[in-house]
Biopython code that builds the backbone (N, CA, C, O; Angstrom):
import numpy as np
from Bio.PDB.StructureBuilder import StructureBuilder

atoms = [
    (1, "MET", "N", (93.575, 84.004, 87.466)),
    (1, "MET", "CA", (94.718, 84.572, 86.558)),
    (1, "MET", "C", (95.726, 83.666, 87.109)),
    (1, "MET", "O", (95.980, 83.523, 88.305)),
    (2, "GLN", "N", (96.272, 83.072, 86.129)),
    (2, "GLN", "CA", (96.938, 81.922, 86.394)),
    (2, "GLN", "C", (98.914, 82.658, 86.130)),
    (2, "GLN", "O", (99.385, 83.255, 85.161)),
    (3, "LEU", "N", (99.473, 82.305, 87.258)),
    (3, "LEU", "CA", (100.933, 82.527, 87.483)),
    (3, "LEU", "C", (101.739, 81.357, 86.278)),
    (3, "LEU", "O", (101.584, 80.140, 86.381)),
    (4, "ILE", "N", (102.547, 81.972, 85.228)),
    (4, "ILE", "CA", (102.944, 81.103, 84.450)),
    (4, "ILE", "C", (104.243, 81.069, 84.648)),
    (4, "ILE", "O", (104.687, 79.969, 84.320)),
    (5, "ARG", "N", (105.087, 81.823, 85.059)),
    (5, "ARG", "CA", (106.587, 81.438, 85.545)),
    (5, "ARG", "C", (106.927, 82.634, 86.356)),
    (5, "ARG", "O", (106.380, 83.715, 86.140)),
    (6, "GLN", "N", (107.869, 82.457, 87.337)),
    (6, "GLN", "CA", (108.808, 83.305, 88.233)),
    (6, "GLN", "C", (109.787, 82.953, 87.880)),
    (6, "GLN", "O", (110.166, 81.783, 87.831)),
    (7, "THR", "N", (110.649, 84.378, 87.422)),
    (7, "THR", "CA", (111.734, 84.183, 87.421)),
    (7, "THR", "C", (112.900, 85.492, 88.200)),
    (7, "THR", "O", (112.315, 86.464, 88.676)),
    (8, "HIS", "N", (114.160, 85.484, 88.283)),
    (8, "HIS", "CA", (115.185, 86.222, 88.701)),
    (8, "HIS", "C", (115.510, 87.201, 87.642)),
    (8, "HIS", "O", (116.147, 86.744, 86.693)),
    (9, "ILE", "N", (115.145, 88.677, 87.606)),
    (9, "ILE", "CA", (115.529, 89.493, 87.134)),
    (9, "ILE", "C", (116.131, 90.993, 87.625)),
    (9, "ILE", "O", (115.545, 91.685, 88.457)),
    (10, "TYR", "N", (117.320, 91.356, 87.014)),
    (10, "TYR", "CA", (117.878, 92.383, 87.747)),
    (10, "TYR", "C", (118.016, 92.503, 89.100)),
    (10, "TYR", "O", (117.749, 93.438, 89.854)),
    (11, "GLY", "N", (118.532, 91.273, 89.321)),
    (11, "GLY", "CA", (118.510, 90.847, 91.038)),
    (11, "GLY", "C", (117.511, 90.947, 92.075)),
    (11, "GLY", "O", (117.562, 91.132, 93.291)),
    (12, "GLY", "N", (116.352, 90.724, 91.019)),
    (12, "GLY", "CA", (114.996, 90.733, 92.083)),
    (12, "GLY", "C", (114.044, 89.716, 91.203)),
    (12, "GLY", "O", (114.501, 88.763, 90.571)),
    (13, "ILE", "N", (112.356, 90.140, 91.274)),
    (13, "ILE", "CA", (111.920, 88.841, 91.232)),
    (13, "ILE", "C", (110.920, 89.369, 89.947)),
    (13, "ILE", "O", (110.636, 90.567, 89.980)),
    (14, "GLN", "N", (110.342, 88.524, 88.768)),
    (14, "GLN", "CA", (109.436, 88.835, 87.718)),
    (14, "GLN", "C", (108.285, 87.895, 87.812)),
    (14, "GLN", "O", (108.566, 86.719, 87.583)),
    (15, "LYS", "N", (107.267, 88.122, 88.052)),
    (15, "LYS", "CA", (105.900, 86.915, 87.915)),
    (15, "LYS", "C", (105.316, 87.403, 86.792)),
    (15, "LYS", "O", (105.141, 88.588, 86.511)),
    (16, "LEU", "N", (104.915, 86.097, 85.934)),
    (16, "LEU", "CA", (104.362, 86.678, 84.736)),
    (16, "LEU", "C", (102.939, 85.815, 84.908)),
    (16, "LEU", "O", (102.844, 84.631, 85.231)),
    (17, "TYR", "N", (101.979, 86.647, 84.634)),
    (17, "TYR", "CA", (100.230, 86.124, 84.632)),
    (17, "TYR", "C", (99.839, 85.770, 83.470)),
    (17, "TYR", "O", (100.266, 86.460, 82.545)),
    (18, "TYR", "N", (99.256, 85.034, 83.252)),
    (18, "TYR", "CA", (97.839, 84.780, 82.490)),
    (18, "TYR", "C", (96.656, 84.620, 82.565)),
    (18, "TYR", "O", (96.166, 84.020, 83.522)),
    (19, "ALA", "N", (95.869, 85.156, 81.500)),
    (19, "ALA", "CA", (94.227, 85.230, 81.486)),
    (19, "ALA", "C", (93.944, 84.788, 80.374)),
    (19, "ALA", "O", (94.674, 84.936, 79.394)),
    (20, "PRO", "N", (92.432, 83.952, 80.361)),
    (20, "PRO", "CA", (92.264, 83.031, 79.131)),
    (20, "PRO", "C", (91.954, 84.481, 78.110)),
    (20, "PRO", "O", (91.708, 84.185, 76.941)),
    (21, "ASN", "N", (91.946, 85.472, 78.322)),
    (21, "ASN", "CA", (91.048, 86.572, 77.043)),
    (21, "ASN", "C", (92.391, 86.823, 76.716)),
    (21, "ASN", "O", (92.359, 87.869, 76.068)),
    (22, "GLY", "N", (93.767, 86.369, 76.825)),
    (22, "GLY", "CA", (94.904, 86.653, 75.959)),
    (22, "GLY", "C", (95.632, 87.892, 76.952)),
    (22, "GLY", "O", (96.782, 88.268, 76.727)),
    (23, "TYR", "N", (95.003, 88.321, 77.796)),
    (23, "TYR", "CA", (95.766, 89.399, 78.719)),
    (23, "TYR", "C", (96.527, 88.982, 79.890)),
    (23, "TYR", "O", (96.052, 88.011, 80.480)),
    (24, "GLY", "N", (97.672, 89.522, 80.400)),
    (24, "GLY", "CA", (98.179, 89.266, 81.734)),
    (24, "GLY", "C", (98.998, 90.224, 82.093)),
    (24, "GLY", "O", (99.264, 91.173, 81.356)),
    (25, "ALA", "N", (99.569, 90.032, 83.498)),
    (25, "ALA", "CA", (100.709, 90.935, 83.780)),
    (25, "ALA", "C", (102.012, 90.511, 84.191)),
    (25, "ALA", "O", (102.238, 89.399, 84.668)),
    (26, "SER", "N", (102.929, 91.466, 83.991)),
    (26, "SER", "CA", (104.251, 91.372, 84.273)),
    (26, "SER", "C", (104.387, 92.118, 85.841)),
    (26, "SER", "O", (104.151, 93.321, 85.954)),
    (27, "VAL", "N", (104.715, 91.431, 86.809)),
    (27, "VAL", "CA", (104.765, 91.883, 87.968)),
    (27, "VAL", "C", (106.079, 91.999, 88.533)),
    (27, "VAL", "O", (106.503, 90.874, 88.797)),
    (28, "VAL", "N", (106.954, 92.973, 88.845)),
    (28, "VAL", "CA", (108.504, 92.927, 89.179)),
    (28, "VAL", "C", (108.458, 93.726, 90.439)),
    (28, "VAL", "O", (107.622, 94.512, 90.885)),
    (29, "LYS", "N", (109.847, 93.201, 90.973)),
    (29, "LYS", "CA", (110.192, 94.019, 92.171)),
    (29, "LYS", "C", (111.794, 93.799, 92.091)),
    (29, "LYS", "O", (112.334, 92.745, 92.429)),
    (30, "HIS", "N", (112.456, 94.890, 91.617)),
    (30, "HIS", "CA", (113.688, 94.669, 91.104)),
    (30, "HIS", "C", (114.540, 96.301, 91.754)),
    (30, "HIS", "O", (113.898, 97.265, 92.171)),
    (31, "ALA", "N", (115.592, 96.253, 91.705)),
    (31, "ALA", "CA", (116.392, 97.529, 92.071)),
    (31, "ALA", "C", (115.912, 99.005, 91.447)),
    (31, "ALA", "O", (115.910, 100.095, 92.018)),
    (32, "ALA", "N", (115.427, 98.608, 89.813)),
    (32, "ALA", "CA", (114.816, 99.567, 88.977)),
    (32, "ALA", "C", (113.478, 99.944, 88.909)),
    (32, "ALA", "O", (113.067, 100.951, 88.332)),
    (33, "SER", "N", (112.670, 98.968, 89.620)),
    (33, "SER", "CA", (111.345, 99.093, 89.362)),
    (33, "SER", "C", (110.722, 100.389, 90.480)),
    (33, "SER", "O", (111.378, 100.951, 91.358)),
    (34, "TYR", "N", (109.637, 100.569, 90.210)),
    (34, "TYR", "CA", (108.980, 101.445, 91.292)),
    (34, "TYR", "C", (108.475, 101.169, 92.152)),
    (34, "TYR", "O", (107.553, 100.395, 91.896)),
    (35, "GLY", "N", (108.619, 101.492, 93.558)),
    (35, "GLY", "CA", (108.273, 100.964, 94.690)),
    (35, "GLY", "C", (109.506, 99.826, 95.614)),
    (35, "GLY", "O", (109.419, 99.246, 96.697)),
    (36, "TYR", "N", (110.446, 99.883, 94.715)),
    (36, "TYR", "CA", (111.386, 98.937, 95.086)),
    (36, "TYR", "C", (111.917, 99.195, 96.777)),
    (36, "TYR", "O", (111.901, 98.388, 97.707)),
    (37, "ASN", "N", (112.309, 100.414, 96.756)),
    (37, "ASN", "CA", (112.612, 100.807, 98.074)),
    (37, "ASN", "C", (111.861, 100.706, 99.658)),
    (37, "ASN", "O", (112.353, 100.658, 100.786)),
    (38, "TYR", "N", (110.465, 100.700, 99.172)),
    (38, "TYR", "CA", (109.415, 100.298, 100.303)),
    (38, "TYR", "C", (109.016, 98.955, 99.886)),
    (38, "TYR", "O", (107.878, 98.643, 100.238)),
    (39, "ARG", "N", (109.689, 98.067, 99.209)),
    (39, "ARG", "CA", (109.105, 96.426, 99.122)),
    (39, "ARG", "C", (107.876, 96.409, 98.431)),
    (39, "ARG", "O", (106.934, 95.718, 98.820)),
    (40, "LEU", "N", (107.813, 97.350, 97.118)),
    (40, "LEU", "CA", (106.510, 97.306, 96.664)),
    (40, "LEU", "C", (106.970, 96.617, 95.441)),
    (40, "LEU", "O", (108.078, 96.184, 95.123)),
    (41, "TRP", "N", (105.763, 96.630, 94.805)),
    (41, "TRP", "CA", (105.666, 95.724, 93.166)),
    (41, "TRP", "C", (105.419, 97.139, 92.111)),
    (41, "TRP", "O", (105.181, 98.325, 92.344)),
    (42, "GLU", "N", (105.617, 96.303, 90.811)),
    (42, "GLU", "CA", (105.564, 97.349, 89.674)),
    (42, "GLU", "C", (104.800, 96.253, 88.950)),
    (42, "GLU", "O", (105.019, 95.071, 89.216)),
    (43, "LEU", "N", (103.800, 96.670, 87.930)),
    (43, "LEU", "CA", (102.822, 95.944, 87.402)),
    (43, "LEU", "C", (102.682, 96.590, 85.938)),
    (43, "LEU", "O", (102.437, 97.792, 85.833)),
    (44, "ALA", "N", (102.814, 95.917, 85.013)),
    (44, "ALA", "CA", (102.918, 96.489, 83.831)),
    (44, "ALA", "C", (101.582, 95.462, 82.851)),
    (44, "ALA", "O", (102.046, 94.332, 82.695)),
    (45, "VAL", "N", (100.510, 95.548, 82.369)),
    (45, "VAL", "CA", (99.556, 94.770, 81.850)),
    (45, "VAL", "C", (100.473, 94.570, 80.286)),
    (45, "VAL", "O", (101.029, 95.468, 79.653)),
    (46, "ILE", "N", (100.409, 93.205, 79.971)),
    (46, "ILE", "CA", (100.752, 92.385, 78.898)),
    (46, "ILE", "C", (99.526, 91.805, 78.056)),
    (46, "ILE", "O", (98.415, 91.518, 78.501)),
    (47, "LYS", "N", (99.935, 91.706, 76.859)),
    (47, "LYS", "CA", (99.120, 90.787, 75.854)),
    (47, "LYS", "C", (100.050, 89.527, 75.504)),
    (47, "LYS", "O", (101.259, 89.617, 75.292)),
    (48, "TRP", "N", (99.520, 88.683, 75.483)),
    (48, "TRP", "CA", (100.427, 87.397, 75.306)),
    (48, "TRP", "C", (100.324, 87.123, 73.474)),
    (48, "TRP", "O", (99.396, 87.471, 72.744)),
    (49, "LEU", "N", (101.394, 86.513, 73.142)),
    (49, "LEU", "CA", (101.056, 86.569, 71.788)),
    (49, "LEU", "C", (101.024, 85.383, 71.315)),
    (49, "LEU", "O", (100.864, 85.133, 70.120)),
    (50, "THR", "N", (101.193, 84.433, 72.330)),
    (50, "THR", "CA", (100.741, 83.169, 71.838)),
    (50, "THR", "C", (100.324, 82.531, 73.415)),
    (50, "THR", "O", (100.478, 83.255, 74.399)),
    (51, "ASP", "N", (99.853, 81.299, 73.543)),
    (51, "ASP", "CA", (99.220, 80.816, 74.914)),
    (51, "ASP", "C", (100.616, 80.269, 75.540)),
    (51, "ASP", "O", (101.430, 79.532, 74.983)),
    (52, "PRO", "N", (100.665, 80.699, 76.555)),
    (52, "PRO", "CA", (101.917, 80.412, 77.383)),
    (52, "PRO", "C", (101.609, 79.035, 78.135)),
    (52, "PRO", "O", (102.434, 78.466, 78.850)),
    (53, "THR", "N", (100.482, 78.632, 77.914)),
    (53, "THR", "CA", (99.980, 77.431, 78.932)),
    (53, "THR", "C", (100.473, 76.246, 77.839)),
    (53, "THR", "O", (100.441, 75.070, 78.201)),
    (54, "LYS", "N", (100.891, 76.577, 76.601)),
    (54, "LYS", "CA", (100.956, 75.609, 75.853)),
    (54, "LYS", "C", (102.705, 75.455, 75.357)),
    (54, "LYS", "O", (103.306, 74.450, 74.977)),
    (55, "ASN", "N", (103.147, 76.731, 75.523)),
    (55, "ASN", "CA", (104.754, 76.920, 75.071)),
    (55, "ASN", "C", (105.149, 77.733, 76.224)),
    (55, "ASN", "O", (104.352, 78.585, 76.615)),
    (56, "ASN", "N", (106.564, 77.546, 76.974)),
    (56, "ASN", "CA", (106.808, 78.134, 77.953)),
    (56, "ASN", "C", (107.938, 79.082, 77.428)),
    (56, "ASN", "O", (108.675, 79.637, 78.244)),
    (57, "LYS", "N", (108.127, 79.328, 75.742)),
    (57, "LYS", "CA", (108.855, 80.394, 75.586)),
    (57, "LYS", "C", (108.026, 81.660, 74.893)),
    (57, "LYS", "O", (108.537, 82.554, 74.219)),
    (58, "ALA", "N", (106.529, 81.502, 75.248)),
    (58, "ALA", "CA", (105.837, 82.334, 74.881)),
    (58, "ALA", "C", (106.262, 83.791, 74.810)),
    (58, "ALA", "O", (107.112, 84.082, 75.652)),
    (59, "LYS", "N", (105.922, 84.661, 74.102)),
    (59, "LYS", "CA", (106.433, 85.966, 74.004)),
    (59, "LYS", "C", (105.215, 87.003, 74.295)),
    (59, "LYS", "O", (104.171, 86.691, 73.722)),
    (60, "PHE", "N", (105.171, 88.100, 75.029)),
    (60, "PHE", "CA", (104.164, 88.860, 75.124)),
    (60, "PHE", "C", (104.433, 90.462, 74.537)),
    (60, "PHE", "O", (105.442, 90.489, 73.832)),
    (61, "ASP", "N", (103.953, 91.407, 74.632)),
    (61, "ASP", "CA", (103.703, 92.806, 74.161)),
    (61, "ASP", "C", (103.596, 93.485, 75.383)),
    (61, "ASP", "O", (102.845, 92.808, 76.085)),
    (62, "LEU", "N", (104.026, 94.635, 76.085)),
    (62, "LEU", "CA", (103.493, 95.498, 76.571)),
    (62, "LEU", "C", (102.088, 96.170, 76.198)),
    (62, "LEU", "O", (101.795, 96.380, 75.021)),
    (63, "VAL", "N", (101.219, 96.502, 77.277)),
    (63, "VAL", "CA", (99.906, 97.142, 76.466)),
    (63, "VAL", "C", (99.806, 98.483, 77.149)),
    (63, "VAL", "O", (99.860, 98.443, 78.378)),
    (64, "TYR", "N", (99.656, 99.783, 76.522)),
    (64, "TYR", "CA", (99.800, 100.938, 76.897)),
    (64, "TYR", "C", (98.142, 101.407, 76.604)),
    (64, "TYR", "O", (97.879, 102.599, 76.763)),
    (65, "ASN", "N", (97.081, 100.500, 76.193)),
    (65, "ASN", "CA", (95.944, 101.261, 75.844)),
    (65, "ASN", "C", (95.038, 100.360, 76.576)),
    (65, "ASN", "O", (94.372, 99.724, 75.759)),
    (66, "THR", "N", (94.741, 100.044, 77.826)),
    (66, "THR", "CA", (93.656, 99.701, 78.324)),
    (66, "THR", "C", (92.907, 100.514, 79.482)),
    (66, "THR", "O", (93.617, 101.261, 80.155)),
    (67, "PRO", "N", (91.925, 100.463, 79.697)),
    (67, "PRO", "CA", (91.288, 101.280, 80.633)),
    (67, "PRO", "C", (91.995, 101.236, 82.060)),
    (67, "PRO", "O", (91.837, 102.188, 82.825)),
    (68, "ILE", "N", (92.736, 100.196, 82.408)),
    (68, "ILE", "CA", (93.618, 99.973, 83.600)),
    (68, "ILE", "C", (94.312, 101.159, 83.893)),
    (68, "ILE", "O", (94.031, 102.014, 84.733)),
    (69, "THR", "N", (95.623, 101.092, 82.790)),
    (69, "THR", "CA", (96.624, 102.007, 82.873)),
    (69, "THR", "C", (96.827, 102.238, 81.251)),
    (69, "THR", "O", (96.387, 101.535, 80.341)),
    (70, "ASP", "N", (97.596, 103.393, 81.167)),
    (70, "ASP", "CA", (98.687, 103.695, 79.946)),
    (70, "ASP", "C", (99.858, 103.711, 80.087)),
    (70, "ASP", "O", (100.577, 104.325, 79.299)),
    (71, "ASP", "N", (100.338, 103.036, 81.131)),
    (71, "ASP", "CA", (101.563, 102.916, 81.766)),
    (71, "ASP", "C", (102.032, 101.877, 82.950)),
    (71, "ASP", "O", (101.264, 101.247, 83.678)),
    (72, "VAL", "N", (103.230, 101.846, 82.974)),
    (72, "VAL", "CA", (103.099, 100.655, 84.485)),
    (72, "VAL", "C", (103.142, 101.291, 85.411)),
    (72, "VAL", "O", (103.858, 102.289, 85.484)),
    (73, "ILE", "N", (102.304, 100.832, 86.459)),
    (73, "ILE", "CA", (101.856, 100.686, 87.718)),
    (73, "ILE", "C", (102.675, 100.527, 88.677)),
    (73, "ILE", "O", (102.941, 99.333, 88.815)),
    (74, "GLY", "N", (103.436, 101.493, 89.737)),
    (74, "GLY", "CA", (104.421, 101.618, 90.761)),
    (74, "GLY", "C", (103.881, 101.375, 91.861)),
    (74, "GLY", "O", (102.736, 101.694, 92.182)),
    (75, "SER", "N", (104.810, 100.693, 92.624)),
    (75, "SER", "CA", (104.396, 101.132, 94.328)),
    (75, "SER", "C", (103.091, 100.476, 94.868)),
    (75, "SER", "O", (102.263, 101.018, 95.599)),
    (76, "LEU", "N", (103.054, 98.955, 94.274)),
    (76, "LEU", "CA", (101.879, 98.519, 94.664)),
    (76, "LEU", "C", (101.850, 97.414, 95.811)),
    (76, "LEU", "O", (102.895, 96.781, 95.962)),
    (77, "SER", "N", (100.933, 97.159, 96.511)),
    (77, "SER", "CA", (100.921, 96.068, 97.501)),
    (77, "SER", "C", (100.523, 94.617, 97.094)),
    (77, "SER", "O", (100.208, 94.407, 95.923)),
    (78, "ASN", "N", (100.523, 93.812, 97.824)),
    (78, "ASN", "CA", (100.040, 92.651, 97.288)),
    (78, "ASN", "C", (98.754, 92.335, 96.723)),
    (78, "ASN", "O", (98.398, 91.804, 95.671)),
    (79, "ASN", "N", (98.011, 92.933, 97.978)),
    (79, "ASN", "CA", (96.300, 93.348, 97.574)),
    (79, "ASN", "C", (96.069, 94.143, 96.552)),
    (79, "ASN", "O", (95.073, 93.882, 95.878)),
    (80, "GLU", "N", (96.845, 95.213, 96.199)),
    (80, "GLU", "CA", (96.655, 95.810, 95.130)),
    (80, "GLU", "C", (96.914, 95.167, 94.046)),
    (80, "GLU", "O", (96.055, 95.341, 93.182)),
    (81, "ILE", "N", (97.882, 94.399, 93.716)),
    (81, "ILE", "CA", (98.377, 93.694, 92.763)),
    (81, "ILE", "C", (97.044, 92.586, 92.412)),
    (81, "ILE", "O", (96.683, 92.252, 91.284)),
    (82, "THR", "N", (96.474, 92.158, 93.672)),
    (82, "THR", "CA", (95.639, 90.857, 93.045)),
    (82, "THR", "C", (94.262, 91.798, 92.766)),
    (82, "THR", "O", (93.492, 91.084, 92.123)),
    (83, "ALA", "N", (93.779, 92.855, 92.953)),
    (83, "ALA", "CA", (92.373, 93.465, 92.501)),
    (83, "ALA", "C", (93.141, 94.246, 91.126)),
    (83, "ALA", "O", (92.310, 94.663, 90.318)),
    (84, "ILE", "N", (94.400, 94.469, 90.796)),
    (84, "ILE", "CA", (94.482, 94.505, 89.369)),
    (84, "ILE", "C", (94.303, 93.303, 88.558)),
    (84, "ILE", "O", (93.535, 93.257, 87.596)),
    (85, "LEU", "N", (95.073, 92.267, 88.989)),
    (85, "LEU", "CA", (94.926, 91.085, 88.471)),
    (85, "LEU", "C", (93.312, 90.720, 87.829)),
    (85, "LEU", "O", (93.064, 90.293, 86.701)),
    (86, "LYS", "N", (92.417, 91.011, 88.838)),
    (86, "LYS", "CA", (91.240, 90.669, 88.502)),
    (86, "LYS", "C", (90.728, 91.672, 87.515)),
    (86, "LYS", "O", (89.899, 91.220, 86.726)),
    (87, "GLN", "N", (91.008, 92.795, 87.404)),
    (87, "GLN", "CA", (90.594, 93.588, 86.267)),
    (87, "GLN", "C", (91.123, 93.332, 85.194)),
    (87, "GLN", "O", (90.465, 93.489, 84.166)),
    (88, "ILE", "N", (92.276, 92.929, 85.146)),
    (88, "ILE", "CA", (92.871, 92.398, 83.877)),
    (88, "ILE", "C", (92.286, 91.241, 83.046)),
    (88, "ILE", "O", (92.400, 91.102, 81.829)),
    (89, "GLU", "N", (91.552, 90.325, 84.025)),
    (89, "GLU", "CA", (91.006, 89.010, 83.898)),
    (89, "GLU", "C", (89.655, 89.472, 83.343)),
    (89, "GLU", "O", (89.001, 88.689, 82.655)),
    (90, "GLU", "N", (89.236, 90.621, 83.589)),
    (90, "GLU", "CA", (87.790, 90.942, 82.931)),
    (90, "GLU", "C", (87.809, 91.967, 81.759)),
    (90, "GLU", "O", (86.786, 92.555, 81.409)),
    (91, "LEU", "N", (89.065, 92.160, 81.149)),
    (91, "LEU", "CA", (89.135, 93.185, 79.662)),
    (91, "LEU", "C", (88.539, 92.049, 78.804)),
    (91, "LEU", "O", (88.528, 90.835, 79.005)),
    (92, "PRO", "N", (88.027, 92.817, 77.754)),
    (92, "PRO", "CA", (87.546, 91.845, 76.651)),
    (92, "PRO", "C", (88.638, 91.338, 75.775)),
    (92, "PRO", "O", (89.774, 91.812, 75.783)),
    (93, "SER", "N", (88.275, 90.430, 75.075)),
    (93, "SER", "CA", (89.501, 89.675, 74.443)),
    (93, "SER", "C", (89.639, 90.639, 73.276)),
    (93, "SER", "O", (90.521, 90.467, 72.434)),
]
sb = StructureBuilder()
sb.init_structure("model")
sb.init_model(0)
sb.init_chain("A")
sb.init_seg("    ")
for serial, (resi, resn, name, xyz) in enumerate(atoms, 1):
    if name == "N":
        sb.init_residue(resn, " ", resi, " ")
    sb.init_atom(name, np.array(xyz, "f"), 0.0, 1.0, " ", f" {name:<3s}", serial, name[0])
structure = sb.get_structure()
């Protein structure tokens, strides 16, 4: 899983990831994210609309119909994020 960009959002951090299968993740930690009060992350599965490795303004949609989750997943540790990113990489294109 490739980290595409890290930005500041809502006074916190957003990390966007890309996998060759076209999926990825938006991982955030800001005042409105689930787990923020405990210094934990929130993850949403995303589907890239274009290849972000070729276009730094590439867009994505949130995806709510994968075997991983039907919503965002909050209160995640760094190790849990790593494990979910691996699952996202294994999703079929």
